[in-house]
Backbone as a ProteinNet text record, in pm:
[ID]
protein_1_A
[PRIMARY]
MDIRHFRYFLAVARHRNFTRAAEQLGIAPPTLTRQIQDMETELGARLFLRQPRDVSLTEAGAALVIEAEATVRQFESAQRNAQRAGRGDVGHIELGYVASAVYSGVLQKQVQNFAAQFPDVSLNVRESPMASLPNMILEGRFDLGYIRCPLALPEGIESLRLNDEGFVLALPVDSWLNRLPVINSMHLQNENFILPEQVVGTLQVAAQGEFVPKLGAQPGGLVAVIALVSLGQGVAMVPESVVGHVSLPNVIYRQIADCQATSWLALIHRRFEKSPAVVRYIEQIKHSG
[TERTIARY]
9735.3	9793.7	9894	9908.2	10010.8	10083.8	10175.5	10260.5	10179.2	10063.6	9977.6	9929.7	9894.9	9849.2	9958.1	10082.8	10191.9	10210.4	10194.8	10209	10096.1	9975.3	9863.8	9887.3	9929.2	9954.2	10061.1	10171.2	10279.9	10237.6	10151.2	10103.2	10021.5	9935.5	9856.2	9947.1	10043.7	10136.2	10216.9	10250.4	10331.5	10248.9	10125.9	10043.4	9960.4	9939.3	9853.9	9713	9672	9540.8	9498	9378.3	9332.9	9308.2	9252.9	9220.1	9345.9	9446.5	9570.8	9645.1	9642.4	9707.1	9637.7	9504	9429.1	9460.9	9476.2	9511.6	9648	9742.8	9876.5	9870.5	9790.2	9782.5	9693.8	9610.7	9521.7	9401.6	9354	9235.5	9137.8	9015.8	8913.9	8937.8	8913.9	8933.5	8858.6	8732.3	8665.5	8737	8792.3	8867.3	8989.6	9059.4	9177.8	9138.5	9028.7	8983	8954.3	8886.4	8854.5	8982.2	9082.1	9206.9	9278.9	9281	9345.6	9266.6	9135.5	9052.9	9076.2	9092.6	9122.5	9256.1	9356.4	9484.9	9469.5	9396.7	9378	9306.6	9207.9	9136.2	9228.7	9308.5	9398.6	9506.7	9555.6	9660.8	9606.5	9478	9419.4	9464.2	9496.2	9543	9508.6	9476.7	9451.2	9585.5	9590.5	9713.3	9709.7	9589.3	9575.6	9469.4	9493.4	9392.1	9326.3	9195.2	9124.2	9084.3	9111.1	9072.2	8997.3	8930.2	8845.3	8918	9042.7	9110.6	9228.9	9282.3	9397.3	9398.6	9502.1	9517.7	9658.6	9677.1	9810.5	9832.5	9957.1	9991.7	9971.7	9919	9917.2	10055	10075	10202.8	10226.7	10117.7	10129.7	10163.3	10098.8	10126.4	10268.8	10320.9	10458.3	10556.7	10527.5	10614.8	10609.5	10490.3	10475.2	10544	10555.4	10616.5	10755.6	10837.2	10975.3	10977.6	10895.9	10893.3	10832.2	10730.1	10665	10758.6	10834.3	10929.4	11035.1	11086.3	11187	11129.2	11005.2	10941.4	10921.4	10875	10852.7	10985.1	11089	11220.5	11271.7	11257.8	11306.6	11227.3	11096.2	11012.8	11051.4	11068.9	11103.2	11241.1	11334.7	11467.4	11460.1	11381.5	11365.4	11299.5	11203.2	11134.2	11230.6	11313.1	11409.8	11512.1	11559.8	11659.4	11602.2	11477.8	11414	11396.6	11357	11340.1	11473.9	11578.6	11711.8	11761.5	11737.3	11777.4	11702	11572.7	11492.9	11539.3	11597.1	11650.3	11792.5	11855.6	11994.8	12094.7	12049	12140.5	12222.5	12176.4	12251	12250.4	12344.6	12350.8	12494.6	12514.9	12647.1	12664	12784.6	12816.4	12945.3	12941.5	13061.4	13107.8	13229.1	13276.4	13407.6	13409.5	13531	13592.4	13722.6	13788.7	13909.6	13950.6	14077.1	14180.6	14308.3	14414.2	14418	14388.8	14401.4	14299.6	14192.9	14099.4	14166	14261.8	14338	14443	14515.8	14622.2	14568.3	14447.4	14388.3	14333.2	14311.8	14254.4	14102.9	14039.4	13893.4	13830.6	13881.6	13824.6	13830	13946.3	13960.8	13863.8	13855.8	13771.2	13625.1	13577.6	13435.3	13397.6	13482.3	13452.8	13456.2	13554.6	13564.8	13449.3	13406.5	13291.2	13165.5	13145.6	13026.4	13032	13148.1	13161.7	13138	13178.4	13157.1	13008.8	12934.9	12792.2	12707.2	12751.9	12673	12762.2	12799.4	12895.5	12843.6	12712.4	12657.3	12639.9	12687	12692	12833.7	12847.1	12980.3	13016.2	13142.7	13191.8	13307.5	13297.4	13408.1	13466.8	13586.5	13647.5	13760.9	13752.3	13851.2	13890.5	14019.4	14063	14012.7	13978	13922	13967.2	13984.8	14014.5	13902.5	13939.6	13838.8	13746.9	13801.9	13721.5	13605.7	13625.4	13521.5	13430.9	13469.6	13395.2	13250.6	13219.7	13078.9	12989.6	13035.6	12953.2	12941.6	13045.9	13038.6	12935.5	12918.4	12813.2	12676.2	12662.6	12535.3	12498.4	12598.2	12574.9	12556.2	12577.9	12560.5	12682.2	12795.9	12917.8	12980.2	12954.3	12985	12857.1	12851.3	12738.8	12775.7	12900.3	12948.3	13090.2	13132.3	13268.6	13323.6	13451.6	13522.3	13606.2	13579.7	13651.9	13707.3	13792.8	13846.8	13783.2	13715.2	13644.2	13725.1	13692.3	13573.6	13582.3	13467.9	13457.5	13314.4	13297.5	13163.8	13105.1	12983	12918.2	12802.6	12779.7	12668.5	12534	12429.6	12293.8	12262.6	12205.9	12171.6	12272.2	12385.9	12487.5	12495.8	12493.9	12506.5	12628.5	12672.4	12793.9	12773.3	12847.8	12856	12997.3	13011	13143.6	13201.9	13325.1	13393.1	13503	13628.4	13732.5	13797.9	13827.4	13900.3	14050.1	14131	14275.8	14339.8	14456.7	14529.8	14622.3	14710.6	14804.1	14947.8	15035.1	15178.9	15241.8	15363.6	15437.8	15532.7	15516.5	15613.7	15717	15845.6	15949	16074.5	16158	16282.4	16374.8	16448.3	16539.9	16640.5	16687.3	16791.2	16734.4	16602.3	16542.8	16598.9	16616.4	16664.9	16571.3	16442.4	16344.8	16379.4	16449.6	16483.9	16588.8	16651.4	16747.1	16678.2	16548.1	16472.2	16419.9	16435.8	16380.5	16227.8	16168.5	16022.1	15988.7	15894.5	15851.5	15716.5	15707.8	15581.4	15534.2	15407.1	15347.9	15426.5	15472.9	15541.6	15669.8	15727.7	15851.4	15829	15702.8	15673.1	15640.1	15654.9	15604.9	15679.7	15800.2	15874.4	15883	15810.7	15815.2	15717.9	15753.6	15665.3	15581	15447.8	15358.8	15311.7	15343.1	15284.1	15144.7	15044.6	14906.8	14847.6	14800.2	14720.2	14578.6	14496.8	14358.4	14283.1	14309.2	14247.3	14345.2	14310.9	14404.5	14381.4	14286.9	14253.3	14373.6	14459.3	14576.3	14670.3	14691.6	14778.2	14721.2	14592.6	14530.2	14526.3	14502.3	14493.6	14629.8	14734	14865.8	14912.4	14874.2	14908.7	14833.8	14705.5	14628	14685.8	14726.7	14785.5	14916.4	14995.4	15122.7	15109.4	14988.5	14958.1	15040.8	15039.9	15106.8	15023.4	15051.5	14986.7	15075.7	15022.2	15108.7	15151	15272.1	15322.1	15281.5	15189.6	15128.4	15204.1	15239.6	15307.3	15211.9	15263.1	15183.9	15080.6	14974.7	14875.4	14866.8	14955	14971.9	14868	14781.6	14681.1	14686	14703.2	14701.5	14817.9	14808.7	14908.6	15047.3	15055.7	15186.9	15253.7	15175.8	15230.1	15276.6	15200.8	15238.1	15371.2	15380.6	15501.9	15620.7	15593.3	15701.2	15765.7	15684.6	15740.9	15820.2	15773	15851.6	15986	15984.6	16106.5	16204.8	16149.8	16232.9	16280.9	16244.7	16291.3	16214.9	16092.1	16016.3	15931.8	15930.2	15853.6	15819.1	15728.4	15677.7	15528.6	15468.6	15325.4	15262.6	15142.2	15062.1	14975.1	14999.9	14931.8	14868.8	14767.5	14703.7	14802.5	14783.5	14874.2	14882.7	14776.4	14772.4	14875.8	14935.9	15037.5	15167.3	15188.8	15311.8	15313.9	15420.8	15429.9	15371.3	15301.8	15242.3	15300.4	15344.2	15408.2	15549.9	15646.5	15785.6	15865.5	15908.6	15986.4	16124.6	16222.4	16356.4	16352.8	16434.2	16453.3	16331.8	16241.4	16123.1	16116.8	16084.6	16063	15932.6	15867.3	15741.9	15766.1	15714.7	15728.8	15594.5	15574.3	15457.2	15476.3	15367.2	15367.2	15308.6	15389.4	15353.4	15226.2	15206.8	15093	14979.6	14980.6	14875.2	14775	14651.1	14544.5	14452.1	14497	14413.9	14375.4	14250.9	14202.5	14119.8	14108.1	14015.6	13954.3	13860.4	13797.1	13757	13760.8	13709.6	13557.9	13494.4	13348.8	13307.1	13197.3	13134.1	13024.9	13030.1	12928.6	12839.9	12713.5	12614.9	12501.7	12422.9	12306.6	12201.2	12137.8	12041.7	11924	11874	11758.2	11802.4	11883.2	11936.6	11826.1	11823.4	11719.1	11771	11898.9	11952.9	11953.4	11883.5	11882.3	12021.1	12109.3	12243.4	12322.2	12310	12379.9	12322.4	12191.3	12128.1	12178.2	12194.2	12247.9	12386.3	12470.8	12606.6	12600.6	12519.7	12506.6	12459.2	12356.3	12301.6	12404.4	12484.6	12586.7	12686.2	12726.6	12821.7	12758.2	12631.4	12563.3	12558.3	12529.9	12512.6	12643.1	12752.6	12882.2	12941.5	12873.9	12917.1	13013.1
19989.4	20057	19965	19985.1	19913.1	20011.6	19961.6	20049.3	20133	20080	20154.5	20285.2	20280.5	20401.6	20507.9	20465.8	20563.1	20625.9	20546.1	20601	20700.9	20667.4	20758.5	20889.7	20876.1	20995	21083.6	21023.4	21101.5	21169.1	21105.3	21166.6	21291.8	21284.2	21401.9	21510.5	21472.1	21570.2	21638.9	21565.9	21622	21717.5	21677.3	21757.7	21862.4	21845.1	21934.6	21943.5	21835.1	21833.4	21688.3	21653.7	21514.8	21470.7	21560.6	21522	21491.5	21580.7	21557.3	21434.3	21415.7	21297.2	21169.7	21172.2	21054.4	21023.2	21126.8	21104.3	21037.6	21083.9	21022.6	20877	20848.6	20712.6	20621.1	20679.1	20598.7	20545.7	20621.8	20581.4	20698.8	20671.2	20775	20863.9	20993.8	21083.2	21040.7	20993.5	20950.9	20832.7	20743.9	20630.5	20680	20775.1	20831.3	20902.3	20978	21048.5	20950.4	20838.6	20739.1	20677.4	20650.5	20590.3	20684.3	20814.4	20911.3	20923.8	20923.3	20929.2	20806.7	20691.1	20569.6	20584.6	20640.2	20663.4	20756.9	20866.3	20963.8	20900.7	20815.1	20747.3	20654.3	20577.1	20482.8	20554.4	20667	20741.8	20829.5	20862	20951	21093.9	21132.2	21268.2	21306.4	21434.4	21485.2	21506.7	21466.5	21480.6	21601	21641.6	21751.8	21849.6	21976.2	22080	22098.9	22069.9	22080.4	22224.8	22273	22405.8	22392.4	22496.3	22481.6	22425.3	22469.1	22427.5	22333.1	22332.2	22245.4	22207.5	22138	22095.7	22132	22139.3	22161.8	22063.1	22038	21940.9	22000.7	21919.9	21956.7	21928.6	21960.6	21930	21779.8	21704.6	21558.4	21507.2	21569.4	21527.9	21556.4	21673.5	21708.4	21612.4	21570.8	21474.9	21338.4	21302.4	21170.7	21163.5	21275	21273.4	21212.3	21255.3	21206.5	21055.7	21008.3	20864.8	20785.7	20841.1	20769.5	20756.5	20862.1	20853.8	20747.7	20744.8	20644.1	20503.4	20487.6	20355.3	20306.5	20395.8	20356.7	20322.6	20403.7	20374	20238.6	20211.1	20083.3	19966.6	19983.7	19877.8	19851	19957.8	19941	19879.1	19915.9	19855	19706	19672.2	19530.3	19453	19516.7	19452.9	19427.1	19527.7	19511.2	19402.9	19403.7	19304.1	19163.1	19148.7	19016.4	18971.2	19063.9	19028.8	18991.4	19065.6	19035.8	18900.3	18872.5	18741.4	18629.6	18654	18552.6	18526	18629	18611.6	18557.7	18554	18509.1	18620.7	18746.5	18860.4	18886	18838	18848.3	18710.5	18687.6	18558	18519.4	18390.7	18339.8	18200.3	18171.5	18040.7	17988.5	17862.8	17792.2	17704.1	17729.4	17662.2	17589.8	17459.4	17379.9	17346.3	17318.8	17288.5	17200	17130.4	17057.8	17143.7	17118.2	17208.4	17225	17118.8	17130	17226.6	17258.9	17360.7	17497.1	17518.5	17643.8	17643.5	17531.2	17524.9	17545	17496.7	17509.4	17648.6	17726.6	17860.5	17862.5	17745.5	17739.4	17803.7	17771.2	17825	17978.2	18033.5	18178.7	18246.3	18194.5	18256.1	18254.1	18139.8	18128	18203.9	18198.7	18273.1	18423.3	18470.1	18613.3	18662.5	18582.8	18621.3	18632.9	18537.3	18540.8	18660.6	18683	18794.6	18928.3	18940.5	19065.1	19089.1	18982.9	18997	19007.4	18943.4	18941.8	18980.6	19107.5	19150.4	19138.2	19125.8	19116.4	18972.1	18876.5	18736.9	18710	18676.2	18647.4	18502	18477.9	18342.8	18312.5	18200.2	18149.9	18030.8	18048.3	17948.7	17880.2	17746.4	17670.2	17543	17506.8	17377.2	17267.6	17153.9	17043.7	16910.4	16808.5	16674.9	16628	16579.4	16544.6	16432.5	16333.9	16217.5	16255	16356.8	16393.4	16505.6	16575.5	16693.8	16664	16558.1	16532.6	16514.2	16437.4	16417.6	16545.1	16627.4	16753.2	16846.5	16836.3	16913.4	16859.3	16728.1	16668.9	16712.3	16720.3	16755.7	16905.4	16985.1	17128.6	17204.2	17136.5	17205.7	17284.2	17241.4	17316.4	17324.8	17424.7	17435.9	17383.6	17408	17370.2	17316.9	17238.8	17187.9	17165.2	17194.5	17162.8	17038.5	16931.6	16806.1	16761.4	16659.9	16601.2	16464.6	16449.5	16325.8	16244.2	16115.2	16048.1	16017.4	16029.6	16001.1	15960	15848.8	15805.6	15906.1	15952.2	16051.9	15991	16035.4	15981.3	16026.6	15955.5	15992.2	16132.8	16212.6	16348.7	16452.7	16408.4	16501.6	16489.2	16603.1	16605.1	16686.8	16669.2	16737.3	16802.4	16910.8	16976.6	16957.1	16896.5	16870.2	16999.8	17028.2	17149.9	17112.4	17148.2	17124.2	16987.8	16925.1	16798	16825.3	16738	16747.4	16610.9	16595.6	16470.8	16469.8	16369.7	16351.9	16360.5	16396.1	16389	16308.5	16263.1	16187.4	16282.3	16289.8	16362.5	16261.4	16288.5	16192.9	16267.1	16201.4	16265.8	16293.5	16401.7	16440.3	16330	16257.6	16156.1	16018.4	16011.2	15882.5	15833.4	15702.4	15642.9	15672.5	15699.9	15727.8	15853.4	15944.8	16069.4	16050.1	15934.3	15906.6	15857.4	15827.4	15780.5	15899.4	15896.4	16006.4	16008.2	15890.1	15877.9	15779.6	15815.8	15725.4	15667.8	15534.8	15465.3	15402	15362.4	15304.4	15184.2	15098.8	14976.5	15005.5	15124.6	15157.9	15179.3	15191.4	15226	15104.6	14984.2	14866.7	14839	14886.1	14861.4	14984.7	15088.6	15212.4	15208	15279.9	15296.3	15422.7	15408.4	15520.1	15589.5	15716.9	15800.5	15839	15823.4	15838.3	15974.3	16049	16168.6	16126.4	16223.8	16191.3	16127.9	16173.2	16114.7	16013.2	15883.4	15776.5	15723.7	15781.6	15725.8	15728.4	15829.9	15835.5	15719.8	15687.2	15574.8	15443.5	15423	15296.9	15282.1	15390.9	15380.3	15359.5	15424.1	15402.9	15259.4	15203.5	15064.1	14969.7	14999.8	14916.2	14922.9	15042.2	15057.6	14979.2	14980.2	14907.7	14761.7	14717.7	14578	14530.3	14609.4	14567.3	14610.6	14545.6	14583	14687	14806.9	14913	14886.9	14925.1	14919.4	15049.5	15038.1	15156.6	15198.8	15325.4	15381.6	15463.2	15569.6	15651.8	15734.6	15772.6	15866.3	15981.9	16080.7	16180.7	16291.2	16299.1	16404.9	16490	16622.3	16715.3	16698.7	16766.8	16749.8	16797.5	16902.8	16949.2	16843.1	16779.7	16673	16554.1	16523.4	16412.9	16444.2	16563	16599.2	16615.6	16652	16660.4	16523.5	16417.2	16282.4	16241.2	16285.1	16259.6	16330.7	16453.5	16530.7	16461.6	16387.7	16315.6	16180.9	16149.1	16025.7	15902	15919.5	15803.1	15736.9	15793.3	15730.6	15830.9	15789.4	15874.6	15895.6	15988.6	16014.8	16061.4	16013.5	16062.6	16176.4	16296.2	16415.5	16491.5	16575.6	16652.4	16745.5	16763.2	16847.7	16990.5	17037.4	17177.3	17209.6	17107.3	17138.2	17186.2	17151.1	17191.4	17344.5	17403.5	17548.5	17614.3	17535.8	17591.4	17531	17406.3	17342.6	17304.5	17380.4	17356.5	17332	17207.2	17170.1	17121.1	17138.4	17088.2	16937.1	16894.4	16751.9	16686.5	16765.4	16707.9	16757.2	16666.4	16700.5	16634.8	16695.4	16641	16590	16470.7	16410.6	16357.7	16364.7	16303.3	16152.8	16077.5	15933.4	15916.3	15873.4	15879.1	15803.8	15687.8	15604.2	15608.3	15705.2	15712.3	15821	15781.9	15875.8	15902.5	15873.8	15892.4	16038.9	16062.1	16198	16201.7	16321.1	16346.4	16482.9	16521.9	16651.3	16711.2	16842.4	16913.7	16916.7	16909.8	16915.7	16999.8	17070.8	17142	17052.2	17019.6	16933	17015.8	16972.6	17046.9	16953.8	16998.4	16919.5	16917.2	16802.8	16786.5	16882.3	16895.7	16982.1	17102.8	17186.2	17302.3	17405.5	17460.4	17555.9	17698.6	17715.6	17850.2	17924.7	18038.7	18112.4	18154.8	18192.1	18234.4	18118.6	18000.1	17882.8	17845.1	17851.3	17822.8	17921.2	18046.9	18147.8	18105.8	18060.9	18020.7	17903.2	17804.5	17686.4	17727.1	17812.5	17853.8	17932.7	18014.3	18088.4	17995.2	17889.8	17794	17721.1	17684.1	17616.1	17703.7	17831.3	17921.3	17971.4	17951.3	17995.5	17896.6	17784.4	17687	17586.1
3780.4	3664.9	3595.5	3466.1	3391.7	3302	3221.4	3141.3	3043.3	3002.7	2910.5	2973.2	3102.3	3169.7	3171.9	3195.9	3196.9	3058.7	2953.6	2818.8	2788.7	2830.6	2811.1	2885.3	3010.2	3092	3028.1	2980.3	2922.1	2792.3	2714.5	2590.8	2620.9	2721.2	2758.5	2814.1	2897.5	2954.7	2845.6	2740.6	2632.7	2546.2	2512.7	2421	2494.6	2624.7	2704.9	2645.6	2582.1	2517.4	2498.9	2545.6	2538.6	2394.5	2311.8	2174.4	2094.6	2102.8	2028.2	2080.5	2213.4	2270.1	2223.1	2217	2172	2026.3	1943	1802.4	1790.7	1870.5	1867.9	1910.5	2011.3	2065.1	1981.2	1895	1812	1887	1985	2061.7	2065.1	2105.3	2113.6	2235.1	2225	2339.8	2466.1	2456.1	2580.3	2648.6	2567.4	2625.3	2700.5	2641.6	2706.6	2835.9	2830.6	2950.5	3063.3	3031.6	3135.3	3193.5	3108.6	3157.9	3253.6	3222	3311.3	3441	3430.9	3551.8	3640.5	3578.6	3656.1	3729.8	3662.5	3728.1	3847.7	3827.6	3936.1	4054.2	4024.6	4132.8	4210.2	4134.9	4201.5	4281.5	4229.4	4298.2	4410.6	4401.4	4502.1	4485.2	4361.8	4336.1	4193.2	4174.3	4039.4	3970.1	3843.5	3766.3	3672.8	3631.2	3537.5	3585.1	3556.1	3572.4	3436.6	3429.8	3302.3	3278.6	3156.7	3113	2980.9	2935.1	2815.9	2694.5	2668.3	2545.8	2570.3	2688.4	2714.9	2862.1	2900.7	3039.7	3084.3	3214.5	3270.2	3383.3	3410.7	3514.5	3653.6	3740.7	3881.3	3940.6	4065.6	4131	4133.4	4158.3	4159	4019	3916.7	3779.6	3737.7	3775.9	3742.3	3807	3930.2	3998	3929.6	3880.3	3817.7	3681.8	3611	3477.8	3481.8	3577.7	3585.1	3606.6	3701	3730.3	3615.6	3553.1	3442.8	3324	3292.9	3182.1	3208.5	3332.3	3367	3359.5	3403.8	3401.6	3259.3	3171.7	3031.5	2964.5	2990.5	2931.6	2978.4	3108.2	3160.9	3103.2	3091.5	3034.4	2889.1	2811.7	2670	2654.1	2744.2	2740.5	2772	2875.1	2910.5	2797	2732.9	2620.7	2505.1	2472.1	2363.8	2396.9	2521.1	2560.4	2554.7	2598.3	2593.4	2448.9	2363	2221.1	2158.2	2191.9	2137.8	2187.4	2316	2369.4	2301.3	2275	2206.4	2065.6	2001.2	1865.5	1866	1982.7	1989.8	1971.2	1978.2	1962.1	2087.5	2201.9	2327.2	2392.1	2481.3	2549.7	2578.7	2604.8	2640.7	2582.6	2534.7	2476.2	2537.8	2584	2628.4	2512.8	2463.4	2342.3	2371.4	2343.3	2359.7	2225.1	2225.2	2099	2122.6	2015.9	2015	1943.1	1971.2	1925.3	1773.8	1699.2	1553.7	1494.3	1567.9	1520	1515.6	1606.1	1608.4	1498.9	1483.3	1383.8	1242.9	1217.6	1083.8	1058	1164	1149.4	1146.7	1147	1140.3	1263.5	1381	1504.4	1504.6	1474.2	1477.1	1380.4	1259.9	1157.7	1199.5	1246.4	1276.4	1403.5	1504.9	1627.4	1600.8	1526.6	1499.1	1413.2	1315.7	1233.4	1318	1406.8	1492	1586.1	1647.7	1741.7	1673.4	1546.7	1473.9	1446.7	1420.8	1391.1	1516.2	1625	1748.3	1866.1	1873.8	1976.4	2118.9	2136.1	2271.6	2318.5	2239.1	2284.1	2333	2459.7	2513.3	2486.2	2452.1	2425.6	2519.2	2587.6	2668.2	2593.7	2538.6	2449.2	2523	2532.9	2610.2	2535.9	2543.8	2491.2	2583	2523	2601.1	2542.3	2626.3	2572.5	2480.1	2363.4	2264.2	2310.5	2379.6	2418.5	2509.8	2592.4	2689.1	2641.6	2534.3	2491.5	2452.4	2375.9	2341.8	2464.3	2562.5	2682	2765.2	2764.1	2837.1	2773.6	2643.3	2576.4	2615.1	2616.8	2659.9	2801.7	2887.9	3028.3	3049.1	2944.3	2955.9	3003.9	3016.8	3061.2	2945.5	2823.5	2702.8	2620.2	2532.4	2439.4	2301	2260.8	2128.5	2140.4	2040.8	2043.7	1904.2	1888	1764.2	1790.5	1715.9	1733.4	1598.1	1603.2	1480	1459.7	1348.1	1315.5	1214.3	1199.8	1251.4	1401.1	1466.8	1609.6	1638.9	1710.5	1748.5	1848	1819.7	1904.3	1980.7	2103.9	2181.7	2126.1	2160.1	2120.4	2171.3	2083.4	2122.6	2079.3	2022.2	1972.3	1820.9	1752.8	1607.2	1567.2	1443.4	1398.4	1263	1242	1111.9	1060.5	944	887.5	831.9	868.5	825.3	725.5	751.7	650.1	665.4	551.4	548.9	535.6	592.3	571	589.5	530.4	541.1	661.3	662.4	773.7	723.2	813.1	788	900.7	876.5	976.7	1049.9	1182.3	1264.6	1312.5	1289.2	1327.1	1372.1	1453	1496.9	1378.1	1388	1280.5	1249.9	1353.1	1331.8	1298.1	1269.2	1232.5	1099.6	1087.1	962.9	846.2	878.4	773	694	756.9	688.7	579.8	578.5	471.4	344.6	355.1	238.4	159.4	27.9	-52.8	-50.8	-40.6	-34.1	77.4	164.7	271.9	234.2	237.3	214.6	344.5	345.8	466.2	517.2	425.9	466.2	545.6	524.5	595.3	745.8	787.8	926.8	1012.8	958.9	1030.9	1160.4	1174.5	1298.3	1389.5	1353.2	1431.3	1549.6	1653.1	1768.5	1745.9	1750	1719.4	1847.1	1858.6	1962.3	1912.1	1998.6	1952.2	1989.6	1888.8	1918.5	1958.8	1991.4	2029.1	1912.2	1790.3	1672	1613	1625.1	1588	1446.7	1371.8	1241.6	1147.2	1155.2	1068.5	1093.9	1221.1	1257.8	1205.8	1226.4	1187	1034.9	964.5	818.9	754	808.1	749.6	775.3	890.2	919.4	825.8	801.5	709.9	568.9	527.4	394.4	383.2	490.7	488.8	526.1	560.2	594	713.2	820	943.5	1063.5	1175.3	1302.1	1368.7	1395	1448.3	1592.2	1624.8	1762.3	1829.8	1924.8	1985	2109.8	2112.9	2228.9	2313.2	2374.5	2465.5	2389	2459.8	2407.9	2508.4	2493	2598.7	2602.4	2499.5	2501.6	2377.1	2394.4	2282.3	2188.2	2073.6	1969.1	2010.2	2087.1	2131.7	2218.2	2306.1	2391	2306.8	2202.2	2112.1	2043.3	1987	1913	2008	2132.8	2231.5	2252.7	2257.5	2273.9	2149.8	2032.5	1911	1922	1971	1987.7	2081.6	2178.8	2274.6	2221.5	2096.7	2034.6	2075.3	2127.4	2174.7	2066.8	1946.7	1840.1	1732.5	1644.6	1537.6	1562.4	1487.3	1506.7	1376.8	1351.1	1239.2	1291.1	1237.3	1288	1171.6	1197.3	1089.2	1019.4	891.1	811.8	865	930.2	974.2	1081.2	1144.5	1246	1181.4	1053.9	986.3	977	1023.7	1023.7	1145.9	1229.4	1350.5	1477.4	1470.4	1586.1	1543.9	1590	1553.9	1681.3	1698.7	1816.6	1773	1857.7	1823.9	1797.9	1701.8	1674.3	1609.8	1552.1	1486.5	1343.1	1251.4	1111.6	1067.3	968.5	915.7	773.4	745.3	611.9	564.1	433.4	372.4	362.5	371.5	344.7	205.3	111.3	-30.5	-64.1	-3.2	-41.9	60.1	147.5	250.3	214.8	199.8	166.1	285	403.9	523.2	539.3	573.6	597.1	724.7	777.3	887.8	861.4	944.8	925	1059.3	1061.7	1177.9	1170.8	1286	1292.2	1410.6	1393.6	1504.8	1559.8	1687.8	1747.4	1840.3	1849	1927.9	1970.2	2063.7	2106.4	1995.5	1977.9	1869.2	1884.7	2005.4	2029.1	2112	2050.9	2121	2145	2266.8	2304.5	2316.6	2338.5	2355.5	2222.2	2212.5	2085.5	2039.1	2133.1	2094.1	2032.8	2092.5	2039.5	1902.7	1890.7	1761.3	1655.2	1693.3	1601.7	1550.5	1642.8	1604.9	1506.8	1538.5	1451.5	1312.5	1307.6	1179.7	1098.8	1165.7	1093.3	1026.8	1100.1	1043.1	923.7	936.3	826	701.1	721.6	606.8	550.3	626.9	575.9	475.4	459.2	360.4	416.3
[MASK]
+++++++++++++++++++++++++++++++++++++++++++++++++++++++++++++++++++++++++++++++++++++++++++++++++++++++++++++++++++++++++++++++++++++++++++++++++++++++++++++++++++++++++++++++++++++++++++++++++++++++++++++++++++++++++++++++++++++++++++++++++++++++++++++++++++++++++++++++++++++++++++++++++

């Protein structure tokens, strides 16, 4: 027996008539009769008492109705769940991010939009070191990642460019630079640079000022970088989005007048992604503009 037999049996039990049940099922009455007879043979019990105009359930048939209804419901539920998983409506996503994705608001907006549209897809969202995030996606430890580019990506990883933003200089409040009404790149040639994970701002401001930067520590995330600035260990070129979001004692943010350095957030993913839920997330970001 298969699920079709249970559906046939339930249709006859509901209508108490083979002809009406066959019409509902879209099959010929003799075909339906043979299918029920096959069930009775396999079960070794009569399911219906045949009468001239209708049928009634036997004791065995009445007992089977309850189990058959439960079986059909479970099968249909499993079928729907499998179809939803295949479409990406259900599933799980491991998502990594760098801190500036939070400061810019991009992460919150995109994750919340996806969660609202696909509430049955669970997301585990974790901060991760940017340098290791692309390889962790390749290895399957993450499915998606928000990073700050430009960044060289390994073979098999692709990126979607999101929002662009410039850089600001984080410096101690008592720095001599704060006495200048305007800070230009050349003023930074003797400064010690604390390095964030994305160093393009540091390198570009040095190129603009035509000096070789004095490189200090690279402590990790942006809060750690700005903490060292707060301790007076140097200055740092950080994304503009930290202004108003990371406020530490003894730190001020200033624009560099002649520096046009920019970076951008990007969503990175495996080139040949197979998970329907992850593909759904990627497609949503693409279509959101």
